[in-house]
Every structure is written in C-alpha cells, then in structure tokens.
N, CA, C, O and the ligand as a Tripos MOL2 file, in Angstrom:
@<TRIPOS>MOLECULE
protein
  253   251    64     0     0
PROTEIN
NO_CHARGES

@<TRIPOS>ATOM
      1 N          83.8600  103.0380   81.4060 N.3       1 MET1
      2 CA         84.8900  103.0240   82.4480 C.3       1 MET1
      3 C          84.9040  101.6720   83.1670 C.2       1 MET1
      4 O          83.8480  101.1600   83.5410 O.2       1 MET1
      5 N          86.0780  101.0970   83.3580 N.am      2 PRO2
      6 CA         86.1560   99.7800   84.0210 C.3       2 PRO2
      7 C          86.1440   99.8690   85.5430 C.2       2 PRO2
      8 O          86.4150   98.8800   86.2240 O.2       2 PRO2
      9 N          85.8330  101.0450   86.0790 N.am      3 PHE3
     10 CA         85.8760  101.1980   87.5340 C.3       3 PHE3
     11 C          84.5620  101.7200   88.1080 C.2       3 PHE3
     12 O          83.7560  102.3510   87.4240 O.2       3 PHE3
     13 N          84.3830  101.4290   89.3930 N.am      4 LYS4
     14 CA         83.3560  102.0910   90.1950 C.3       4 LYS4
     15 C          84.0960  102.8880   91.2620 C.2       4 LYS4
     16 O          85.2490  102.5970   91.5790 O.2       4 LYS4
     17 N          83.4250  103.8940   91.8110 N.am      5 ALA5
     18 CA         84.0700  104.7170   92.8430 C.3       5 ALA5
     19 C          83.3690  104.5270   94.1790 C.2       5 ALA5
     20 O          82.1460  104.4020   94.2460 O.2       5 ALA5
     21 N          84.1640  104.5080   95.2340 N.am      6 CYS6
     22 CA         83.6350  104.4000   96.5920 C.3       6 CYS6
     23 C          83.1170  105.7670   97.0360 C.2       6 CYS6
     24 O          83.8360  106.7630   96.9610 O.2       6 CYS6
     25 N          81.8690  105.8100   97.4980 N.am      7 ARG7
     26 CA         81.3090  107.1070   97.9120 C.3       7 ARG7
     27 C          81.9400  107.6000   99.2060 C.2       7 ARG7
     28 O          81.9260  108.8010   99.4790 O.2       7 ARG7
     29 N          82.4800  106.7130   99.9880 N.am      8 ARG8
     30 CA         83.0240  107.1210  101.2770 C.3       8 ARG8
     31 C          84.4390  107.6960  101.1340 C.2       8 ARG8
     32 O          84.7220  108.7820  101.6410 O.2       8 ARG8
     33 N          85.3410  106.9560  100.4320 N.am      9 CYS9
     34 CA         86.7380  107.4120  100.3910 C.3       9 CYS9
     35 C          87.1900  107.7780   98.9810 C.2       9 CYS9
     36 O          88.3320  108.1920   98.7860 O.2       9 CYS9
     37 N          86.2970  107.6290   97.9910 N.am     10 LYS10
     38 CA         86.5780  108.0010   96.6040 C.3      10 LYS10
     39 C          87.5870  107.1020   95.8870 C.2      10 LYS10
     40 O          88.0340  107.4370   94.7900 O.2      10 LYS10
     41 N          87.9430  105.9920   96.4770 N.am     11 SER11
     42 CA         88.8070  105.0440   95.7820 C.3      11 SER11
     43 C          88.0900  104.4620   94.5840 C.2      11 SER11
     44 O          86.8760  104.2610   94.6080 O.2      11 SER11
     45 N          88.8550  104.1890   93.5280 N.am     12 LEU12
     46 CA         88.2760  103.5000   92.3840 C.3      12 LEU12
     47 C          88.5330  102.0050   92.5430 C.2      12 LEU12
     48 O          89.6570  101.5850   92.8200 O.2      12 LEU12
     49 N          87.4930  101.2170   92.3670 N.am     13 VAL13
     50 CA         87.5900   99.7670   92.5110 C.3      13 VAL13
     51 C          87.1130   99.1210   91.2140 C.2      13 VAL13
     52 O          86.3450   99.7350   90.4730 O.2      13 VAL13
     53 N          87.5530   97.8860   90.9210 N.am     14 PRO14
     54 CA         87.1000   97.2200   89.6880 C.3      14 PRO14
     55 C          85.5800   97.1210   89.6600 C.2      14 PRO14
     56 O          84.9190   97.0390   90.6950 O.2      14 PRO14
     57 N          85.0440   97.1300   88.4320 N.am     15 LYS15
     58 CA         83.5950   97.1690   88.2830 C.3      15 LYS15
     59 C          82.8890   95.9560   88.8840 C.2      15 LYS15
     60 O          81.7220   96.0360   89.2650 O.2      15 LYS15
     61 N          83.6050   94.8270   88.9660 N.am     16 ASP16
     62 CA         82.9580   93.6260   89.5090 C.3      16 ASP16
     63 C          83.1220   93.5100   91.0260 C.2      16 ASP16
     64 O          82.6490   92.5460   91.6280 O.2      16 ASP16
     65 N          83.7890   94.4820   91.6410 N.am     17 ALA17
     66 CA         83.9650   94.4400   93.0940 C.3      17 ALA17
     67 C          82.6540   94.8060   93.7910 C.2      17 ALA17
     68 O          81.8710   95.6000   93.2690 O.2      17 ALA17
     69 N          82.4200   94.2320   94.9610 N.am     18 THR18
     70 CA         81.1890   94.5370   95.6930 C.3      18 THR18
     71 C          81.4660   95.3960   96.9230 C.2      18 THR18
     72 O          80.5480   95.9650   97.5140 O.2      18 THR18
     73 N          82.7630   95.4860   97.3070 N.am     19 ARG19
     74 CA         83.0770   96.3660   98.4130 C.3      19 ARG19
     75 C          84.4350   97.0130   98.1980 C.2      19 ARG19
     76 O          85.2830   96.4910   97.4740 O.2      19 ARG19
     77 N          84.6260   98.1530   98.8360 N.am     20 CYS20
     78 CA         85.8620   98.9120   98.6890 C.3      20 CYS20
     79 C          86.9760   98.2520   99.5000 C.2      20 CYS20
     80 O          86.8060   98.0310  100.6990 O.2      20 CYS20
     81 N          88.1120   97.9320   98.8740 N.am     21 PRO21
     82 CA         89.2020   97.2800   99.6020 C.3      21 PRO21
     83 C          89.9090   98.2290  100.5630 C.2      21 PRO21
     84 O          90.6490   97.7790  101.4380 O.2      21 PRO21
     85 N          89.6960   99.5250  100.4180 N.am     22 VAL22
     86 CA         90.3820  100.5000  101.2650 C.3      22 VAL22
     87 C          89.6200  100.7350  102.5750 C.2      22 VAL22
     88 O          90.2030  100.6560  103.6560 O.2      22 VAL22
     89 N          88.3220  101.0210  102.4770 N.am     23 CYS23
     90 CA         87.5630  101.3610  103.6890 C.3      23 CYS23
     91 C          86.4450  100.3620  103.9880 C.2      23 CYS23
     92 O          85.7020  100.5310  104.9540 O.2      23 CYS23
     93 N          86.3240   99.2970  103.1410 N.am     24 ASN24
     94 CA         85.3440   98.2370  103.3820 C.3      24 ASN24
     95 C          83.8940   98.6550  103.1610 C.2      24 ASN24
     96 O          82.9780   97.9010  103.4930 O.2      24 ASN24
     97 N          83.6750   99.8330  102.6100 N.am     25 SER25
     98 CA         82.3140  100.2860  102.3400 C.3      25 SER25
     99 C          81.7420   99.5280  101.1440 C.2      25 SER25
    100 O          82.4720   99.1620  100.2230 O.2      25 SER25
    101 N          80.4220   99.2950  101.1670 N.am     26 THR26
    102 CA         79.7740   98.6820  100.0100 C.3      26 THR26
    103 C          79.0210   99.7320   99.2020 C.2      26 THR26
    104 O          78.2810   99.4050   98.2740 O.2      26 THR26
    105 N          79.2180  100.9890   99.5640 N.am     27 ASP27
    106 CA         78.5310  102.0850   98.8830 C.3      27 ASP27
    107 C          79.3450  102.5420   97.6760 C.2      27 ASP27
    108 O          80.0860  103.5230   97.7480 O.2      27 ASP27
    109 N          79.1980  101.8170   96.5670 N.am     28 LEU28
    110 CA         79.9760  102.0940   95.3630 C.3      28 LEU28
    111 C          79.0990  102.7160   94.2920 C.2      28 LEU28
    112 O          77.9220  102.3770   94.1700 O.2      28 LEU28
    113 N          79.6720  103.6270   93.5140 N.am     29 SER29
    114 CA         78.9020  104.3470   92.5050 C.3      29 SER29
    115 C          79.5550  104.2290   91.1330 C.2      29 SER29
    116 O          80.7770  104.3090   91.0050 O.2      29 SER29
    117 N          78.7250  104.0370   90.1100 N.am     30 GLU30
    118 CA         79.2700  104.0290   88.7520 C.3      30 GLU30
    119 C          79.2420  105.4280   88.1520 C.2      30 GLU30
    120 O          79.7120  105.6450   87.0350 O.2      30 GLU30
    121 N          78.6870  106.3740   88.9020 N.am     31 ASP31
    122 CA         78.5610  107.7360   88.3970 C.3      31 ASP31
    123 C          79.6220  108.6250   89.0520 C.2      31 ASP31
    124 O          79.4010  109.2220   90.1050 O.2      31 ASP31
    125 N          80.7870  108.6910   88.3870 N.am     32 TRP32
    126 CA         81.8940  109.4710   88.9520 C.3      32 TRP32
    127 C          82.6530  110.0990   87.8050 C.2      32 TRP32
    128 O          82.4660  109.7220   86.6480 O.2      32 TRP32
    129 N          83.5090  111.0550   88.1210 N.am     33 GLU33
    130 CA         84.3520  111.6390   87.0770 C.3      33 GLU33
    131 C          85.6860  112.1030   87.6360 C.2      33 GLU33
    132 O          85.8240  112.3270   88.8390 O.2      33 GLU33
    133 N          86.6670  112.2450   86.7540 N.am     34 GLY34
    134 CA         87.9670  112.7590   87.1310 C.3      34 GLY34
    135 C          88.8520  111.7460   87.8270 C.2      34 GLY34
    136 O          88.8850  111.6840   89.0560 O.2      34 GLY34
    137 N          89.5790  110.9380   87.0350 N.am     35 LEU35
    138 CA         90.4710  109.9490   87.6330 C.3      35 LEU35
    139 C          91.7860  110.5870   88.0640 C.2      35 LEU35
    140 O          92.4250  111.2860   87.2770 O.2      35 LEU35
    141 N          92.1930  110.3520   89.3070 N.am     36 ILE36
    142 CA         93.5030  110.8200   89.7590 C.3      36 ILE36
    143 C          94.2700  109.6290   90.3320 C.2      36 ILE36
    144 O          93.7590  108.8840   91.1680 O.2      36 ILE36
    145 N          95.5170  109.4690   89.8610 N.am     37 VAL37
    146 CA         96.3630  108.3830   90.3460 C.3      37 VAL37
    147 C          97.3480  108.9520   91.3570 C.2      37 VAL37
    148 O          98.1260  109.8510   91.0380 O.2      37 VAL37
    149 N          97.3110  108.4310   92.5650 N.am     38 VAL38
    150 CA         98.2170  108.8800   93.6180 C.3      38 VAL38
    151 C          99.2840  107.8100   93.8310 C.2      38 VAL38
    152 O          98.9890  106.6970   94.2660 O.2      38 VAL38
    153 N         100.5300  108.1680   93.5150 N.am     39 LEU39
    154 CA        101.6320  107.2170   93.6800 C.3      39 LEU39
    155 C         102.3070  107.4150   95.0270 C.2      39 LEU39
    156 O         102.6270  106.4490   95.7190 O.2      39 LEU39
    157 N         102.5190  108.6640   95.3920 N.am     40 ASP40
    158 CA        103.2100  108.9770   96.6300 C.3      40 ASP40
    159 C         102.5100  110.1450   97.3200 C.2      40 ASP40
    160 O         102.8630  111.3020   97.0930 O.2      40 ASP40
    161 N         101.5220  109.8460   98.1590 N.am     41 PRO41
    162 CA        100.6980  110.8950   98.7820 C.3      41 PRO41
    163 C         101.5410  111.8920   99.5740 C.2      41 PRO41
    164 O         101.1880  113.0660   99.6730 O.2      41 PRO41
    165 N         102.6590  111.4230  100.1390 N.am     42 GLU42
    166 CA        103.5410  112.3030  100.9080 C.3      42 GLU42
    167 C         104.0740  113.4530  100.0660 C.2      42 GLU42
    168 O         104.2860  114.5600  100.5620 O.2      42 GLU42
    169 N         104.2890  113.1690   98.7760 N.am     43 LYS43
    170 CA        104.9200  114.1690   97.9110 C.3      43 LYS43
    171 C         103.9340  114.8850   97.0090 C.2      43 LYS43
    172 O         104.3220  115.7490   96.2230 O.2      43 LYS43
    173 N         102.6550  114.5300   97.1160 N.am     44 SER44
    174 CA        101.6630  115.1310   96.2320 C.3      44 SER44
    175 C         100.7990  116.1340   96.9880 C.2      44 SER44
    176 O         100.0320  115.7670   97.8790 O.2      44 SER44
    177 N         100.9360  117.4000   96.6200 N.am     45 GLU45
    178 CA        100.1240  118.4330   97.2520 C.3      45 GLU45
    179 C          98.6420  118.2080   96.9890 C.2      45 GLU45
    180 O          97.7980  118.4070   97.8630 O.2      45 GLU45
    181 N          98.3440  117.7830   95.7510 N.am     46 LEU46
    182 CA         96.9490  117.5550   95.3760 C.3      46 LEU46
    183 C          96.3410  116.4390   96.2270 C.2      46 LEU46
    184 O          95.2220  116.5620   96.7250 O.2      46 LEU46
    185 N          97.0970  115.3480   96.3840 N.am     47 ALA47
    186 CA         96.6010  114.2230   97.1840 C.3      47 ALA47
    187 C          96.3470  114.6690   98.6200 C.2      47 ALA47
    188 O          95.3410  114.2910   99.2210 O.2      47 ALA47
    189 N          97.2550  115.4710   99.1710 N.am     48 LYS48
    190 CA         97.0850  115.9600  100.5350 C.3      48 LYS48
    191 C          95.8600  116.8410  100.6400 C.2      48 LYS48
    192 O          95.0730  116.7390  101.5810 O.2      48 LYS48
    193 N          95.7150  117.7160   99.6430 N.am     49 ARG49
    194 CA         94.5870  118.6480   99.6770 C.3      49 ARG49
    195 C          93.2520  117.8930   99.6120 C.2      49 ARG49
    196 O          92.2670  118.2920  100.2340 O.2      49 ARG49
    197 N          93.2410  116.7930   98.8460 N.am     50 LEU50
    198 CA         92.0080  116.0410   98.6780 C.3      50 LEU50
    199 C          91.8180  114.9950   99.7750 C.2      50 LEU50
    200 O          90.7680  114.3580   99.8540 O.2      50 LEU50
    201 N          92.8380  114.8190  100.6220 N.am     51 GLY51
    202 CA         92.7030  113.8940  101.7370 C.3      51 GLY51
    203 C          92.9820  112.4420  101.3830 C.2      51 GLY51
    204 O          92.5230  111.5350  102.0780 O.2      51 GLY51
    205 N          93.7450  112.2070  100.2870 N.am     52 PHE52
    206 CA         94.0680  110.8370   99.9000 C.3      52 PHE52
    207 C          95.3920  110.4620  100.5670 C.2      52 PHE52
    208 O          96.4450  110.9840  100.2010 O.2      52 PHE52
    209 N          95.3370  109.5720  101.5310 N.am     53 ILE53
    210 CA         96.5440  109.2720  102.2960 C.3      53 ILE53
    211 C          97.2160  107.9730  101.8700 C.2      53 ILE53
    212 O          98.3420  107.6920  102.2810 O.2      53 ILE53
    213 N          96.5280  107.1770  101.0450 N.am     54 LYS54
    214 CA         97.1510  105.9450  100.5620 C.3      54 LYS54
    215 C          97.3420  106.0160   99.0520 C.2      54 LYS54
    216 O          96.5320  106.6370   98.3640 O.2      54 LYS54
    217 N          98.4090  105.3880   98.5130 N.am     55 PRO55
    218 CA         98.5680  105.3350   97.0630 C.3      55 PRO55
    219 C          97.3930  104.5870   96.4400 C.2      55 PRO55
    220 O          96.8540  103.6560   97.0400 O.2      55 PRO55
    221 N          97.0030  104.9910   95.2520 N.am     56 GLY56
    222 CA         95.9060  104.2990   94.5780 C.3      56 GLY56
    223 C          95.2480  105.1850   93.5470 C.2      56 GLY56
    224 O          95.7270  106.2810   93.2550 O.2      56 GLY56
    225 N          94.1320  104.6970   92.9910 N.am     57 ARG57
    226 CA         93.3610  105.4730   92.0170 C.3      57 ARG57
    227 C          92.1350  106.0410   92.7170 C.2      57 ARG57
    228 O          91.4530  105.3480   93.4720 O.2      57 ARG57
    229 N          91.8710  107.3110   92.4520 N.am     58 TYR58
    230 CA         90.7390  107.9620   93.0890 C.3      58 TYR58
    231 C          89.9120  108.7380   92.0690 C.2      58 TYR58
    232 O          90.4040  109.1340   91.0130 O.2      58 TYR58
    233 N          88.6580  108.9390   92.4100 N.am     59 ALA59
    234 CA         87.7910  109.7940   91.6080 C.3      59 ALA59
    235 C          87.7640  111.1820   92.2310 C.2      59 ALA59
    236 O          87.7580  111.3290   93.4540 O.2      59 ALA59
    237 N          87.7480  112.2160   91.3590 N.am     60 LEU60
    238 CA         87.6710  113.5830   91.8780 C.3      60 LEU60
    239 C          86.2550  113.8900   92.3720 C.2      60 LEU60
    240 O          86.0620  114.5790   93.3730 O.2      60 LEU60
    241 N          85.2760  113.3580   91.6420 N.am     61 ARG61
    242 CA         83.8860  113.6340   92.0280 C.3      61 ARG61
    243 C          83.0690  112.3460   91.9330 C.2      61 ARG61
    244 O          83.1250  111.6410   90.9260 O.2      61 ARG61
    245 N          82.3210  112.0500   92.9760 N.am     62 VAL62
    246 CA         81.4470  110.8770   93.0030 C.3      62 VAL62
    247 C          80.0270  111.3440   93.3190 C.2      62 VAL62
    248 O          79.8050  112.1010   94.2630 O.2      62 VAL62
    249 N          79.0720  110.8810   92.5140 N.am     63 ARG63
    250 CA         77.6880  111.2730   92.7760 C.3      63 ARG63
    251 C          76.9480  110.1700   93.5300 C.2      63 ARG63
    252 O          75.7660  110.3210   93.8400 O.2      63 ARG63
    253 ZN         86.2430  103.2820  100.1960 Zn       64 ZN64
@<TRIPOS>BOND
     1     1     2 1
     2     2     3 1
     3     3     4 2
     4     3     5 am
     5     5     6 1
     6     6     7 1
     7     7     8 2
     8     7     9 am
     9     9    10 1
    10    10    11 1
    11    11    12 2
    12    11    13 am
    13    13    14 1
    14    14    15 1
    15    15    16 2
    16    15    17 am
    17    17    18 1
    18    18    19 1
    19    19    20 2
    20    19    21 am
    21    21    22 1
    22    22    23 1
    23    23    24 2
    24    23    25 am
    25    25    26 1
    26    26    27 1
    27    27    28 2
    28    27    29 am
    29    29    30 1
    30    30    31 1
    31    31    32 2
    32    31    33 am
    33    33    34 1
    34    34    35 1
    35    35    36 2
    36    35    37 am
    37    37    38 1
    38    38    39 1
    39    39    40 2
    40    39    41 am
    41    41    42 1
    42    42    43 1
    43    43    44 2
    44    43    45 am
    45    45    46 1
    46    46    47 1
    47    47    48 2
    48    47    49 am
    49    49    50 1
    50    50    51 1
    51    51    52 2
    52    51    53 am
    53    53    54 1
    54    54    55 1
    55    55    56 2
    56    55    57 am
    57    57    58 1
    58    58    59 1
    59    59    60 2
    60    59    61 am
    61    61    62 1
    62    62    63 1
    63    63    64 2
    64    63    65 am
    65    65    66 1
    66    66    67 1
    67    67    68 2
    68    67    69 am
    69    69    70 1
    70    70    71 1
    71    71    72 2
    72    71    73 am
    73    73    74 1
    74    74    75 1
    75    75    76 2
    76    75    77 am
    77    77    78 1
    78    78    79 1
    79    79    80 2
    80    79    81 am
    81    81    82 1
    82    82    83 1
    83    83    84 2
    84    83    85 am
    85    85    86 1
    86    86    87 1
    87    87    88 2
    88    87    89 am
    89    89    90 1
    90    90    91 1
    91    91    92 2
    92    91    93 am
    93    93    94 1
    94    94    95 1
    95    95    96 2
    96    95    97 am
    97    97    98 1
    98    98    99 1
    99    99   100 2
   100    99   101 am
   101   101   102 1
   102   102   103 1
   103   103   104 2
   104   103   105 am
   105   105   106 1
   106   106   107 1
   107   107   108 2
   108   107   109 am
   109   109   110 1
   110   110   111 1
   111   111   112 2
   112   111   113 am
   113   113   114 1
   114   114   115 1
   115   115   116 2
   116   115   117 am
   117   117   118 1
   118   118   119 1
   119   119   120 2
   120   119   121 am
   121   121   122 1
   122   122   123 1
   123   123   124 2
   124   123   125 am
   125   125   126 1
   126   126   127 1
   127   127   128 2
   128   127   129 am
   129   129   130 1
   130   130   131 1
   131   131   132 2
   132   131   133 am
   133   133   134 1
   134   134   135 1
   135   135   136 2
   136   135   137 am
   137   137   138 1
   138   138   139 1
   139   139   140 2
   140   139   141 am
   141   141   142 1
   142   142   143 1
   143   143   144 2
   144   143   145 am
   145   145   146 1
   146   146   147 1
   147   147   148 2
   148   147   149 am
   149   149   150 1
   150   150   151 1
   151   151   152 2
   152   151   153 am
   153   153   154 1
   154   154   155 1
   155   155   156 2
   156   155   157 am
   157   157   158 1
   158   158   159 1
   159   159   160 2
   160   159   161 am
   161   161   162 1
   162   162   163 1
   163   163   164 2
   164   163   165 am
   165   165   166 1
   166   166   167 1
   167   167   168 2
   168   167   169 am
   169   169   170 1
   170   170   171 1
   171   171   172 2
   172   171   173 am
   173   173   174 1
   174   174   175 1
   175   175   176 2
   176   175   177 am
   177   177   178 1
   178   178   179 1
   179   179   180 2
   180   179   181 am
   181   181   182 1
   182   182   183 1
   183   183   184 2
   184   183   185 am
   185   185   186 1
   186   186   187 1
   187   187   188 2
   188   187   189 am
   189   189   190 1
   190   190   191 1
   191   191   192 2
   192   191   193 am
   193   193   194 1
   194   194   195 1
   195   195   196 2
   196   195   197 am
   197   197   198 1
   198   198   199 1
   199   199   200 2
   200   199   201 am
   201   201   202 1
   202   202   203 1
   203   203   204 2
   204   203   205 am
   205   205   206 1
   206   206   207 1
   207   207   208 2
   208   207   209 am
   209   209   210 1
   210   210   211 1
   211   211   212 2
   212   211   213 am
   213   213   214 1
   214   214   215 1
   215   215   216 2
   216   215   217 am
   217   217   218 1
   218   218   219 1
   219   219   220 2
   220   219   221 am
   221   221   222 1
   222   222   223 1
   223   223   224 2
   224   223   225 am
   225   225   226 1
   226   226   227 1
   227   227   228 2
   228   227   229 am
   229   229   230 1
   230   230   231 1
   231   231   232 2
   232   231   233 am
   233   233   234 1
   234   234   235 1
   235   235   236 2
   236   235   237 am
   237   237   238 1
   238   238   239 1
   239   239   240 2
   240   239   241 am
   241   241   242 1
   242   242   243 1
   243   243   244 2
   244   243   245 am
   245   245   246 1
   246   246   247 1
   247   247   248 2
   248   247   249 am
   249   249   250 1
   250   250   251 1
   251   251   252 2
@<TRIPOS>SUBSTRUCTURE
     1 MET1         2 RESIDUE 1 A MET
     2 PRO2         6 RESIDUE 1 A PRO
     3 PHE3        10 RESIDUE 1 A PHE
     4 LYS4        14 RESIDUE 1 A LYS
     5 ALA5        18 RESIDUE 1 A ALA
     6 CYS6        22 RESIDUE 1 A CYS
     7 ARG7        26 RESIDUE 1 A ARG
     8 ARG8        30 RESIDUE 1 A ARG
     9 CYS9        34 RESIDUE 1 A CYS
    10 LYS10       38 RESIDUE 1 A LYS
    11 SER11       42 RESIDUE 1 A SER
    12 LEU12       46 RESIDUE 1 A LEU
    13 VAL13       50 RESIDUE 1 A VAL
    14 PRO14       54 RESIDUE 1 A PRO
    15 LYS15       58 RESIDUE 1 A LYS
    16 ASP16       62 RESIDUE 1 A ASP
    17 ALA17       66 RESIDUE 1 A ALA
    18 THR18       70 RESIDUE 1 A THR
    19 ARG19       74 RESIDUE 1 A ARG
    20 CYS20       78 RESIDUE 1 A CYS
    21 PRO21       82 RESIDUE 1 A PRO
    22 VAL22       86 RESIDUE 1 A VAL
    23 CYS23       90 RESIDUE 1 A CYS
    24 ASN24       94 RESIDUE 1 A ASN
    25 SER25       98 RESIDUE 1 A SER
    26 THR26      102 RESIDUE 1 A THR
    27 ASP27      106 RESIDUE 1 A ASP
    28 LEU28      110 RESIDUE 1 A LEU
    29 SER29      114 RESIDUE 1 A SER
    30 GLU30      118 RESIDUE 1 A GLU
    31 ASP31      122 RESIDUE 1 A ASP
    32 TRP32      126 RESIDUE 1 A TRP
    33 GLU33      130 RESIDUE 1 A GLU
    34 GLY34      134 RESIDUE 1 A GLY
    35 LEU35      138 RESIDUE 1 A LEU
    36 ILE36      142 RESIDUE 1 A ILE
    37 VAL37      146 RESIDUE 1 A VAL
    38 VAL38      150 RESIDUE 1 A VAL
    39 LEU39      154 RESIDUE 1 A LEU
    40 ASP40      158 RESIDUE 1 A ASP
    41 PRO41      162 RESIDUE 1 A PRO
    42 GLU42      166 RESIDUE 1 A GLU
    43 LYS43      170 RESIDUE 1 A LYS
    44 SER44      174 RESIDUE 1 A SER
    45 GLU45      178 RESIDUE 1 A GLU
    46 LEU46      182 RESIDUE 1 A LEU
    47 ALA47      186 RESIDUE 1 A ALA
    48 LYS48      190 RESIDUE 1 A LYS
    49 ARG49      194 RESIDUE 1 A ARG
    50 LEU50      198 RESIDUE 1 A LEU
    51 GLY51      202 RESIDUE 1 A GLY
    52 PHE52      206 RESIDUE 1 A PHE
    53 ILE53      210 RESIDUE 1 A ILE
    54 LYS54      214 RESIDUE 1 A LYS
    55 PRO55      218 RESIDUE 1 A PRO
    56 GLY56      222 RESIDUE 1 A GLY
    57 ARG57      226 RESIDUE 1 A ARG
    58 TYR58      230 RESIDUE 1 A TYR
    59 ALA59      234 RESIDUE 1 A ALA
    60 LEU60      238 RESIDUE 1 A LEU
    61 ARG61      242 RESIDUE 1 A ARG
    62 VAL62      246 RESIDUE 1 A VAL
    63 ARG63      250 RESIDUE 1 A ARG
    64 ZN64       253 GROUP 0 **** ****
C-alpha cells in the first residue's frame, strides 16, 4: 500500500509523509485496512456516520 493512516483522524497520507496534513498529527500507522474515498461528506451517509467531515481518503480501521 502506498499510504500510511493517521491514528488521530484516519486520513490516508503518502508513505513518505511525516505528518498528517489534515490534523497535523505525527502519529501515522502503516497497519491499517479498508480504504474509503470521501468526495462529498455532506452527501455521504457513511462519511457522516464515520465522522469524516472533509473530502479525502480515509482508512476504516487503523491499528
Ligand atoms: Zn490526521
């Protein structure tokens, strides 16, 4: 997988990134699963349910 996931907000960031561009956390994990792409959080029930308020790529589960 070319991504790491942020443990705080679950955003997926490039593998060479050292901090999350969304929440500025440096707590990134390579152990994640379930990629979800949120294009329009306003119109996505799943995104709302999971608490993703910005468009982007997210992991469903981060260890
Ligand atoms: Zn984050």
